[in-house]
Biotite code that builds the C-alpha atoms (Angstrom):
import biotite.structure as struc

atoms = struc.array([
    struc.Atom([0.000, 0.000, 0.000], chain_id="A", res_id=1, res_name="UNK", atom_name="CA", element="C"),
    struc.Atom([1.542, 3.268, -1.152], chain_id="A", res_id=2, res_name="UNK", atom_name="CA", element="C"),
    struc.Atom([0.932, 6.702, 0.298], chain_id="A", res_id=3, res_name="UNK", atom_name="CA", element="C"),
    struc.Atom([2.372, 10.132, -0.257], chain_id="A", res_id=4, res_name="UNK", atom_name="CA", element="C"),
    struc.Atom([2.109, 13.642, 1.176], chain_id="A", res_id=5, res_name="UNK", atom_name="CA", element="C"),
    struc.Atom([1.970, 16.395, -1.427], chain_id="A", res_id=6, res_name="UNK", atom_name="CA", element="C"),
    struc.Atom([1.452, 20.140, -1.473], chain_id="A", res_id=7, res_name="UNK", atom_name="CA", element="C"),
    struc.Atom([0.020, 22.751, -3.816], chain_id="A", res_id=8, res_name="UNK", atom_name="CA", element="C"),
    struc.Atom([-1.382, 26.246, -3.937], chain_id="A", res_id=9, res_name="UNK", atom_name="CA", element="C"),
    struc.Atom([-4.813, 24.700, -3.319], chain_id="A", res_id=10, res_name="UNK", atom_name="CA", element="C"),
    struc.Atom([-6.090, 21.378, -1.975], chain_id="A", res_id=11, res_name="UNK", atom_name="CA", element="C"),
    struc.Atom([-7.099, 20.357, -5.501], chain_id="A", res_id=12, res_name="UNK", atom_name="CA", element="C"),
    struc.Atom([-3.631, 21.126, -6.847], chain_id="A", res_id=13, res_name="UNK", atom_name="CA", element="C"),
    struc.Atom([-1.994, 19.218, -3.989], chain_id="A", res_id=14, res_name="UNK", atom_name="CA", element="C"),
    struc.Atom([-4.223, 16.226, -4.705], chain_id="A", res_id=15, res_name="UNK", atom_name="CA", element="C"),
    struc.Atom([-3.424, 16.336, -8.415], chain_id="A", res_id=16, res_name="UNK", atom_name="CA", element="C"),
    struc.Atom([0.297, 16.441, -7.626], chain_id="A", res_id=17, res_name="UNK", atom_name="CA", element="C"),
    struc.Atom([-0.017, 13.362, -5.413], chain_id="A", res_id=18, res_name="UNK", atom_name="CA", element="C"),
    struc.Atom([-2.059, 11.418, -7.986], chain_id="A", res_id=19, res_name="UNK", atom_name="CA", element="C"),
    struc.Atom([0.478, 12.236, -10.689], chain_id="A", res_id=20, res_name="UNK", atom_name="CA", element="C"),
    struc.Atom([3.370, 10.975, -8.554], chain_id="A", res_id=21, res_name="UNK", atom_name="CA", element="C"),
    struc.Atom([1.526, 7.759, -7.650], chain_id="A", res_id=22, res_name="UNK", atom_name="CA", element="C"),
    struc.Atom([0.214, 7.202, -11.157], chain_id="A", res_id=23, res_name="UNK", atom_name="CA", element="C"),
    struc.Atom([-3.300, 6.577, -9.818], chain_id="A", res_id=24, res_name="UNK", atom_name="CA", element="C"),
    struc.Atom([-6.788, 7.991, -10.323], chain_id="A", res_id=25, res_name="UNK", atom_name="CA", element="C"),
    struc.Atom([-8.932, 9.619, -7.642], chain_id="A", res_id=26, res_name="UNK", atom_name="CA", element="C"),
    struc.Atom([-11.127, 6.481, -7.478], chain_id="A", res_id=27, res_name="UNK", atom_name="CA", element="C"),
    struc.Atom([-8.096, 4.411, -6.471], chain_id="A", res_id=28, res_name="UNK", atom_name="CA", element="C"),
    struc.Atom([-7.106, 6.437, -3.412], chain_id="A", res_id=29, res_name="UNK", atom_name="CA", element="C"),
    struc.Atom([-8.213, 7.865, -0.081], chain_id="A", res_id=30, res_name="UNK", atom_name="CA", element="C"),
    struc.Atom([-7.457, 11.557, 0.418], chain_id="A", res_id=31, res_name="UNK", atom_name="CA", element="C"),
    struc.Atom([-6.842, 13.160, 3.806], chain_id="A", res_id=32, res_name="UNK", atom_name="CA", element="C"),
    struc.Atom([-6.527, 16.952, 3.868], chain_id="A", res_id=33, res_name="UNK", atom_name="CA", element="C"),
    struc.Atom([-3.735, 17.887, 6.289], chain_id="A", res_id=34, res_name="UNK", atom_name="CA", element="C"),
    struc.Atom([-3.803, 21.651, 5.728], chain_id="A", res_id=35, res_name="UNK", atom_name="CA", element="C"),
    struc.Atom([-6.199, 23.574, 3.471], chain_id="A", res_id=36, res_name="UNK", atom_name="CA", element="C"),
    struc.Atom([-3.615, 26.340, 3.063], chain_id="A", res_id=37, res_name="UNK", atom_name="CA", element="C"),
    struc.Atom([-4.341, 30.067, 2.849], chain_id="A", res_id=38, res_name="UNK", atom_name="CA", element="C"),
    struc.Atom([-4.406, 32.646, 0.116], chain_id="A", res_id=39, res_name="UNK", atom_name="CA", element="C"),
    struc.Atom([-2.175, 35.611, 0.767], chain_id="A", res_id=40, res_name="UNK", atom_name="CA", element="C"),
    struc.Atom([-2.414, 39.254, -0.199], chain_id="A", res_id=41, res_name="UNK", atom_name="CA", element="C"),
    struc.Atom([-2.714, 39.444, -3.989], chain_id="A", res_id=42, res_name="UNK", atom_name="CA", element="C"),
    struc.Atom([-2.494, 35.655, -3.934], chain_id="A", res_id=43, res_name="UNK", atom_name="CA", element="C"),
    struc.Atom([1.211, 35.777, -2.988], chain_id="A", res_id=44, res_name="UNK", atom_name="CA", element="C"),
    struc.Atom([2.139, 37.617, 0.193], chain_id="A", res_id=45, res_name="UNK", atom_name="CA", element="C"),
    struc.Atom([1.436, 35.638, 3.343], chain_id="A", res_id=46, res_name="UNK", atom_name="CA", element="C"),
    struc.Atom([0.084, 32.660, 1.407], chain_id="A", res_id=47, res_name="UNK", atom_name="CA", element="C"),
    struc.Atom([0.293, 29.164, 2.858], chain_id="A", res_id=48, res_name="UNK", atom_name="CA", element="C"),
    struc.Atom([0.473, 25.981, 0.787], chain_id="A", res_id=49, res_name="UNK", atom_name="CA", element="C"),
    struc.Atom([-2.129, 23.250, 1.099], chain_id="A", res_id=50, res_name="UNK", atom_name="CA", element="C"),
    struc.Atom([-1.058, 19.709, 2.084], chain_id="A", res_id=51, res_name="UNK", atom_name="CA", element="C"),
    struc.Atom([-2.804, 16.390, 1.540], chain_id="A", res_id=52, res_name="UNK", atom_name="CA", element="C"),
    struc.Atom([-1.988, 12.775, 2.341], chain_id="A", res_id=53, res_name="UNK", atom_name="CA", element="C"),
    struc.Atom([-3.054, 10.409, -0.417], chain_id="A", res_id=54, res_name="UNK", atom_name="CA", element="C"),
    struc.Atom([-3.191, 6.668, 0.296], chain_id="A", res_id=55, res_name="UNK", atom_name="CA", element="C"),
    struc.Atom([-3.700, 3.932, -2.267], chain_id="A", res_id=56, res_name="UNK", atom_name="CA", element="C"),
    struc.Atom([-6.854, 1.910, -1.624], chain_id="A", res_id=57, res_name="UNK", atom_name="CA", element="C"),
    struc.Atom([-6.320, -1.755, -0.853], chain_id="A", res_id=58, res_name="UNK", atom_name="CA", element="C"),
    struc.Atom([-8.060, -4.312, -3.059], chain_id="A", res_id=59, res_name="UNK", atom_name="CA", element="C"),
    struc.Atom([-9.535, -6.219, -0.122], chain_id="A", res_id=60, res_name="UNK", atom_name="CA", element="C"),
    struc.Atom([-11.182, -8.830, -2.335], chain_id="A", res_id=61, res_name="UNK", atom_name="CA", element="C"),
    struc.Atom([-7.868, -9.677, -3.982], chain_id="A", res_id=62, res_name="UNK", atom_name="CA", element="C"),
    struc.Atom([-6.010, -9.598, -0.667], chain_id="A", res_id=63, res_name="UNK", atom_name="CA", element="C"),
    struc.Atom([-8.357, -12.196, 0.831], chain_id="A", res_id=64, res_name="UNK", atom_name="CA", element="C"),
    struc.Atom([-8.021, -14.322, -2.287], chain_id="A", res_id=65, res_name="UNK", atom_name="CA", element="C"),
    struc.Atom([-4.220, -14.304, -2.099], chain_id="A", res_id=66, res_name="UNK", atom_name="CA", element="C"),
    struc.Atom([-4.306, -15.033, 1.637], chain_id="A", res_id=67, res_name="UNK", atom_name="CA", element="C"),
    struc.Atom([-6.499, -18.108, 1.153], chain_id="A", res_id=68, res_name="UNK", atom_name="CA", element="C"),
    struc.Atom([-4.360, -19.441, -1.677], chain_id="A", res_id=69, res_name="UNK", atom_name="CA", element="C"),
    struc.Atom([-1.255, -19.008, 0.466], chain_id="A", res_id=70, res_name="UNK", atom_name="CA", element="C"),
    struc.Atom([-2.710, -20.791, 3.492], chain_id="A", res_id=71, res_name="UNK", atom_name="CA", element="C"),
    struc.Atom([-4.072, -23.640, 1.344], chain_id="A", res_id=72, res_name="UNK", atom_name="CA", element="C"),
    struc.Atom([-0.654, -24.015, -0.284], chain_id="A", res_id=73, res_name="UNK", atom_name="CA", element="C"),
    struc.Atom([0.999, -24.298, 3.133], chain_id="A", res_id=74, res_name="UNK", atom_name="CA", element="C"),
    struc.Atom([-1.531, -27.041, 3.949], chain_id="A", res_id=75, res_name="UNK", atom_name="CA", element="C"),
    struc.Atom([-0.467, -28.918, 0.818], chain_id="A", res_id=76, res_name="UNK", atom_name="CA", element="C"),
    struc.Atom([-3.661, -28.162, -1.110], chain_id="A", res_id=77, res_name="UNK", atom_name="CA", element="C"),
    struc.Atom([-3.626, -26.227, -4.366], chain_id="A", res_id=78, res_name="UNK", atom_name="CA", element="C"),
    struc.Atom([-6.915, -24.431, -4.949], chain_id="A", res_id=79, res_name="UNK", atom_name="CA", element="C"),
    struc.Atom([-8.576, -21.964, -7.219], chain_id="A", res_id=80, res_name="UNK", atom_name="CA", element="C"),
    struc.Atom([-10.261, -19.184, -5.280], chain_id="A", res_id=81, res_name="UNK", atom_name="CA", element="C"),
    struc.Atom([-13.230, -17.493, -6.913], chain_id="A", res_id=82, res_name="UNK", atom_name="CA", element="C"),
    struc.Atom([-14.066, -14.204, -5.249], chain_id="A", res_id=83, res_name="UNK", atom_name="CA", element="C"),
    struc.Atom([-16.931, -11.739, -5.436], chain_id="A", res_id=84, res_name="UNK", atom_name="CA", element="C"),
    struc.Atom([-18.359, -8.880, -3.396], chain_id="A", res_id=85, res_name="UNK", atom_name="CA", element="C"),
    struc.Atom([-22.042, -9.377, -2.605], chain_id="A", res_id=86, res_name="UNK", atom_name="CA", element="C"),
    struc.Atom([-24.273, -7.229, -0.392], chain_id="A", res_id=87, res_name="UNK", atom_name="CA", element="C"),
    struc.Atom([-21.332, -5.835, 1.530], chain_id="A", res_id=88, res_name="UNK", atom_name="CA", element="C"),
    struc.Atom([-19.740, -9.274, 1.982], chain_id="A", res_id=89, res_name="UNK", atom_name="CA", element="C"),
    struc.Atom([-16.511, -10.623, 0.525], chain_id="A", res_id=90, res_name="UNK", atom_name="CA", element="C"),
    struc.Atom([-17.378, -14.130, -0.656], chain_id="A", res_id=91, res_name="UNK", atom_name="CA", element="C"),
    struc.Atom([-14.713, -16.712, -1.543], chain_id="A", res_id=92, res_name="UNK", atom_name="CA", element="C"),
    struc.Atom([-15.328, -20.139, -3.071], chain_id="A", res_id=93, res_name="UNK", atom_name="CA", element="C"),
    struc.Atom([-12.584, -22.766, -2.899], chain_id="A", res_id=94, res_name="UNK", atom_name="CA", element="C"),
    struc.Atom([-12.322, -25.094, -5.904], chain_id="A", res_id=95, res_name="UNK", atom_name="CA", element="C"),
    struc.Atom([-9.946, -27.993, -6.463], chain_id="A", res_id=96, res_name="UNK", atom_name="CA", element="C"),
    struc.Atom([-8.913, -31.451, -5.336], chain_id="A", res_id=97, res_name="UNK", atom_name="CA", element="C"),
    struc.Atom([-8.589, -32.432, -1.675], chain_id="A", res_id=98, res_name="UNK", atom_name="CA", element="C"),
    struc.Atom([-11.229, -29.824, -0.786], chain_id="A", res_id=99, res_name="UNK", atom_name="CA", element="C"),
    struc.Atom([-12.356, -32.103, 2.032], chain_id="A", res_id=100, res_name="UNK", atom_name="CA", element="C"),
    struc.Atom([-9.118, -31.246, 3.848], chain_id="A", res_id=101, res_name="UNK", atom_name="CA", element="C"),
    struc.Atom([-10.072, -27.569, 3.761], chain_id="A", res_id=102, res_name="UNK", atom_name="CA", element="C"),
    struc.Atom([-13.604, -28.234, 4.985], chain_id="A", res_id=103, res_name="UNK", atom_name="CA", element="C"),
    struc.Atom([-12.699, -30.519, 7.874], chain_id="A", res_id=104, res_name="UNK", atom_name="CA", element="C"),
    struc.Atom([-14.991, -32.265, 10.328], chain_id="A", res_id=105, res_name="UNK", atom_name="CA", element="C"),
    struc.Atom([-18.298, -30.372, 10.565], chain_id="A", res_id=106, res_name="UNK", atom_name="CA", element="C"),
    struc.Atom([-16.672, -27.524, 8.682], chain_id="A", res_id=107, res_name="UNK", atom_name="CA", element="C"),
    struc.Atom([-14.214, -26.716, 11.476], chain_id="A", res_id=108, res_name="UNK", atom_name="CA", element="C"),
    struc.Atom([-11.273, -26.153, 9.114], chain_id="A", res_id=109, res_name="UNK", atom_name="CA", element="C"),
    struc.Atom([-13.395, -24.076, 6.745], chain_id="A", res_id=110, res_name="UNK", atom_name="CA", element="C"),
    struc.Atom([-14.625, -21.985, 9.682], chain_id="A", res_id=111, res_name="UNK", atom_name="CA", element="C"),
    struc.Atom([-11.028, -21.439, 10.798], chain_id="A", res_id=112, res_name="UNK", atom_name="CA", element="C"),
    struc.Atom([-10.045, -20.352, 7.272], chain_id="A", res_id=113, res_name="UNK", atom_name="CA", element="C"),
    struc.Atom([-12.983, -17.962, 7.202], chain_id="A", res_id=114, res_name="UNK", atom_name="CA", element="C"),
    struc.Atom([-12.024, -16.477, 10.573], chain_id="A", res_id=115, res_name="UNK", atom_name="CA", element="C"),
    struc.Atom([-8.364, -16.031, 9.584], chain_id="A", res_id=116, res_name="UNK", atom_name="CA", element="C"),
    struc.Atom([-9.315, -14.447, 6.258], chain_id="A", res_id=117, res_name="UNK", atom_name="CA", element="C"),
    struc.Atom([-11.702, -12.136, 8.097], chain_id="A", res_id=118, res_name="UNK", atom_name="CA", element="C"),
    struc.Atom([-8.806, -11.010, 10.330], chain_id="A", res_id=119, res_name="UNK", atom_name="CA", element="C"),
    struc.Atom([-6.404, -10.574, 7.407], chain_id="A", res_id=120, res_name="UNK", atom_name="CA", element="C"),
    struc.Atom([-8.845, -8.491, 5.376], chain_id="A", res_id=121, res_name="UNK", atom_name="CA", element="C"),
    struc.Atom([-10.053, -6.245, 8.183], chain_id="A", res_id=122, res_name="UNK", atom_name="CA", element="C"),
    struc.Atom([-6.547, -5.690, 9.553], chain_id="A", res_id=123, res_name="UNK", atom_name="CA", element="C"),
    struc.Atom([-5.608, -4.088, 6.245], chain_id="A", res_id=124, res_name="UNK", atom_name="CA", element="C"),
    struc.Atom([-8.940, -2.316, 5.807], chain_id="A", res_id=125, res_name="UNK", atom_name="CA", element="C"),
    struc.Atom([-8.899, 1.395, 6.641], chain_id="A", res_id=126, res_name="UNK", atom_name="CA", element="C"),
    struc.Atom([-12.564, 1.854, 5.758], chain_id="A", res_id=127, res_name="UNK", atom_name="CA", element="C"),
    struc.Atom([-15.693, 0.116, 6.915], chain_id="A", res_id=128, res_name="UNK", atom_name="CA", element="C"),
    struc.Atom([-15.795, -3.335, 8.508], chain_id="A", res_id=129, res_name="UNK", atom_name="CA", element="C"),
    struc.Atom([-16.146, -6.158, 5.970], chain_id="A", res_id=130, res_name="UNK", atom_name="CA", element="C"),
    struc.Atom([-17.846, -9.515, 6.472], chain_id="A", res_id=131, res_name="UNK", atom_name="CA", element="C"),
    struc.Atom([-16.026, -12.505, 4.966], chain_id="A", res_id=132, res_name="UNK", atom_name="CA", element="C"),
    struc.Atom([-17.610, -15.765, 3.800], chain_id="A", res_id=133, res_name="UNK", atom_name="CA", element="C"),
    struc.Atom([-15.452, -18.723, 2.752], chain_id="A", res_id=134, res_name="UNK", atom_name="CA", element="C"),
    struc.Atom([-17.246, -21.641, 1.100], chain_id="A", res_id=135, res_name="UNK", atom_name="CA", element="C"),
    struc.Atom([-16.336, -24.898, -0.653], chain_id="A", res_id=136, res_name="UNK", atom_name="CA", element="C"),
    struc.Atom([-18.518, -27.364, -2.551], chain_id="A", res_id=137, res_name="UNK", atom_name="CA", element="C"),
    struc.Atom([-21.636, -25.456, -1.431], chain_id="A", res_id=138, res_name="UNK", atom_name="CA", element="C"),
    struc.Atom([-20.886, -26.505, 2.157], chain_id="A", res_id=139, res_name="UNK", atom_name="CA", element="C"),
    struc.Atom([-22.464, -23.404, 3.706], chain_id="A", res_id=140, res_name="UNK", atom_name="CA", element="C"),
    struc.Atom([-25.871, -24.040, 2.130], chain_id="A", res_id=141, res_name="UNK", atom_name="CA", element="C"),
    struc.Atom([-25.770, -27.742, 2.996], chain_id="A", res_id=142, res_name="UNK", atom_name="CA", element="C"),
    struc.Atom([-24.764, -26.925, 6.560], chain_id="A", res_id=143, res_name="UNK", atom_name="CA", element="C"),
    struc.Atom([-27.609, -24.391, 6.788], chain_id="A", res_id=144, res_name="UNK", atom_name="CA", element="C"),
    struc.Atom([-30.134, -27.062, 5.824], chain_id="A", res_id=145, res_name="UNK", atom_name="CA", element="C"),
    struc.Atom([-28.622, -29.451, 8.370], chain_id="A", res_id=146, res_name="UNK", atom_name="CA", element="C"),
    struc.Atom([-28.873, -26.837, 11.129], chain_id="A", res_id=147, res_name="UNK", atom_name="CA", element="C"),
    struc.Atom([-32.494, -26.063, 10.263], chain_id="A", res_id=148, res_name="UNK", atom_name="CA", element="C"),
    struc.Atom([-33.324, -29.761, 10.539], chain_id="A", res_id=149, res_name="UNK", atom_name="CA", element="C"),
    struc.Atom([-31.385, -30.010, 13.814], chain_id="A", res_id=150, res_name="UNK", atom_name="CA", element="C"),
    struc.Atom([-33.233, -27.002, 15.219], chain_id="A", res_id=151, res_name="UNK", atom_name="CA", element="C"),
    struc.Atom([-36.639, -28.534, 14.456], chain_id="A", res_id=152, res_name="UNK", atom_name="CA", element="C"),
    struc.Atom([-35.609, -31.924, 15.860], chain_id="A", res_id=153, res_name="UNK", atom_name="CA", element="C"),
    struc.Atom([-34.297, -30.500, 19.142], chain_id="A", res_id=154, res_name="UNK", atom_name="CA", element="C"),
    struc.Atom([-37.255, -28.137, 19.475], chain_id="A", res_id=155, res_name="UNK", atom_name="CA", element="C"),
    struc.Atom([-39.551, -31.170, 19.311], chain_id="A", res_id=156, res_name="UNK", atom_name="CA", element="C"),
    struc.Atom([-37.409, -32.850, 21.972], chain_id="A", res_id=157, res_name="UNK", atom_name="CA", element="C"),
    struc.Atom([-37.659, -29.814, 24.262], chain_id="A", res_id=158, res_name="UNK", atom_name="CA", element="C"),
    struc.Atom([-41.451, -29.774, 23.864], chain_id="A", res_id=159, res_name="UNK", atom_name="CA", element="C"),
    struc.Atom([-41.771, -33.534, 24.397], chain_id="A", res_id=160, res_name="UNK", atom_name="CA", element="C"),
    struc.Atom([-39.542, -33.719, 27.494], chain_id="A", res_id=161, res_name="UNK", atom_name="CA", element="C"),
    struc.Atom([-40.510, -30.237, 28.797], chain_id="A", res_id=162, res_name="UNK", atom_name="CA", element="C"),
    struc.Atom([-36.818, -29.653, 29.492], chain_id="A", res_id=163, res_name="UNK", atom_name="CA", element="C"),
    struc.Atom([-34.177, -27.284, 28.171], chain_id="A", res_id=164, res_name="UNK", atom_name="CA", element="C"),
    struc.Atom([-32.057, -28.718, 25.363], chain_id="A", res_id=165, res_name="UNK", atom_name="CA", element="C"),
    struc.Atom([-28.458, -27.556, 24.925], chain_id="A", res_id=166, res_name="UNK", atom_name="CA", element="C"),
    struc.Atom([-26.756, -27.626, 21.528], chain_id="A", res_id=167, res_name="UNK", atom_name="CA", element="C"),
    struc.Atom([-23.010, -28.163, 21.237], chain_id="A", res_id=168, res_name="UNK", atom_name="CA", element="C"),
    struc.Atom([-20.880, -24.993, 20.889], chain_id="A", res_id=169, res_name="UNK", atom_name="CA", element="C"),
    struc.Atom([-20.760, -23.486, 17.425], chain_id="A", res_id=170, res_name="UNK", atom_name="CA", element="C"),
    struc.Atom([-19.573, -20.221, 15.823], chain_id="A", res_id=171, res_name="UNK", atom_name="CA", element="C"),
    struc.Atom([-21.794, -17.155, 15.939], chain_id="A", res_id=172, res_name="UNK", atom_name="CA", element="C"),
    struc.Atom([-22.951, -17.328, 12.306], chain_id="A", res_id=173, res_name="UNK", atom_name="CA", element="C"),
    struc.Atom([-24.180, -20.912, 12.865], chain_id="A", res_id=174, res_name="UNK", atom_name="CA", element="C"),
    struc.Atom([-25.906, -19.992, 16.130], chain_id="A", res_id=175, res_name="UNK", atom_name="CA", element="C"),
    struc.Atom([-27.675, -17.251, 14.193], chain_id="A", res_id=176, res_name="UNK", atom_name="CA", element="C"),
    struc.Atom([-29.102, -19.890, 11.836], chain_id="A", res_id=177, res_name="UNK", atom_name="CA", element="C"),
    struc.Atom([-30.559, -21.823, 14.797], chain_id="A", res_id=178, res_name="UNK", atom_name="CA", element="C"),
    struc.Atom([-32.043, -18.664, 16.311], chain_id="A", res_id=179, res_name="UNK", atom_name="CA", element="C"),
    struc.Atom([-33.574, -17.724, 12.955], chain_id="A", res_id=180, res_name="UNK", atom_name="CA", element="C"),
    struc.Atom([-34.985, -21.213, 12.385], chain_id="A", res_id=181, res_name="UNK", atom_name="CA", element="C"),
    struc.Atom([-36.880, -21.126, 15.700], chain_id="A", res_id=182, res_name="UNK", atom_name="CA", element="C"),
    struc.Atom([-37.600, -17.404, 15.906], chain_id="A", res_id=183, res_name="UNK", atom_name="CA", element="C"),
    struc.Atom([-41.289, -17.752, 15.061], chain_id="A", res_id=184, res_name="UNK", atom_name="CA", element="C"),
    struc.Atom([-41.789, -21.082, 16.833], chain_id="A", res_id=185, res_name="UNK", atom_name="CA", element="C"),
    struc.Atom([-44.717, -20.694, 19.230], chain_id="A", res_id=186, res_name="UNK", atom_name="CA", element="C"),
    struc.Atom([-43.691, -23.446, 21.669], chain_id="A", res_id=187, res_name="UNK", atom_name="CA", element="C"),
    struc.Atom([-39.978, -22.787, 22.232], chain_id="A", res_id=188, res_name="UNK", atom_name="CA", element="C"),
    struc.Atom([-37.526, -19.929, 22.613], chain_id="A", res_id=189, res_name="UNK", atom_name="CA", element="C"),
    struc.Atom([-33.757, -19.822, 22.200], chain_id="A", res_id=190, res_name="UNK", atom_name="CA", element="C"),
    struc.Atom([-30.876, -18.082, 23.914], chain_id="A", res_id=191, res_name="UNK", atom_name="CA", element="C"),
    struc.Atom([-27.090, -18.253, 23.774], chain_id="A", res_id=192, res_name="UNK", atom_name="CA", element="C"),
    struc.Atom([-25.012, -18.960, 26.862], chain_id="A", res_id=193, res_name="UNK", atom_name="CA", element="C"),
    struc.Atom([-21.307, -19.248, 27.658], chain_id="A", res_id=194, res_name="UNK", atom_name="CA", element="C"),
    struc.Atom([-18.325, -17.478, 26.145], chain_id="A", res_id=195, res_name="UNK", atom_name="CA", element="C"),
    struc.Atom([-16.698, -17.967, 22.750], chain_id="A", res_id=196, res_name="UNK", atom_name="CA", element="C"),
    struc.Atom([-15.374, -20.298, 21.509], chain_id="A", res_id=197, res_name="UNK", atom_name="CA", element="C"),
    struc.Atom([-17.599, -22.440, 23.778], chain_id="A", res_id=198, res_name="UNK", atom_name="CA", element="C"),
    struc.Atom([-20.769, -20.370, 23.442], chain_id="A", res_id=199, res_name="UNK", atom_name="CA", element="C"),
    struc.Atom([-23.819, -22.541, 22.813], chain_id="A", res_id=200, res_name="UNK", atom_name="CA", element="C"),
    struc.Atom([-27.583, -22.336, 22.279], chain_id="A", res_id=201, res_name="UNK", atom_name="CA", element="C"),
    struc.Atom([-30.257, -23.439, 24.726], chain_id="A", res_id=202, res_name="UNK", atom_name="CA", element="C"),
    struc.Atom([-33.717, -24.315, 23.407], chain_id="A", res_id=203, res_name="UNK", atom_name="CA", element="C"),
    struc.Atom([-36.329, -23.731, 26.111], chain_id="A", res_id=204, res_name="UNK", atom_name="CA", element="C"),
    struc.Atom([-39.932, -25.001, 26.059], chain_id="A", res_id=205, res_name="UNK", atom_name="CA", element="C"),
    struc.Atom([-42.293, -22.061, 26.598], chain_id="A", res_id=206, res_name="UNK", atom_name="CA", element="C"),
    struc.Atom([-44.634, -23.966, 28.908], chain_id="A", res_id=207, res_name="UNK", atom_name="CA", element="C"),
])
């Protein structure tokens, strides 16, 4: 990531000087005005130059893609990483052989890759917080269906036994799926207990 401080008679001139030195367009940078400067008498006497700091924007989508390819390579798995930005999320799809190694038992490895990519992207991000989704072989959608079925099954158990039912610890985005699945259920309610990474859901019968 490149950045430069430049000056000019005006803020606009200072910005143009910085863009020219970096060889970038205004859309490719973030501009921070350090000093707006001051016009002097007759435009000369007592004038003060304007200063700006211009920083090249990071391609967060590409950075996450390169990070995932590097980690997979270190794990002995060569993958193609398809990336797209969708509804404010950076979405990565892993394609290749030995994908099962990157998914892991119950998606634990895939979840770890998603968490690490999330950290890598947001550490470099100087703008708004970005959500990262890492998927492989449509695992996320299949896991969502599994969790919906699990939620219904355990809700029925809670109603039948009239006792609270605890679900094994899972990451926050999976707990959200359980909460959503049972949100409108008239006979049970859900809540999360414990602290990450051992935070879990409790399904409680309403009666």
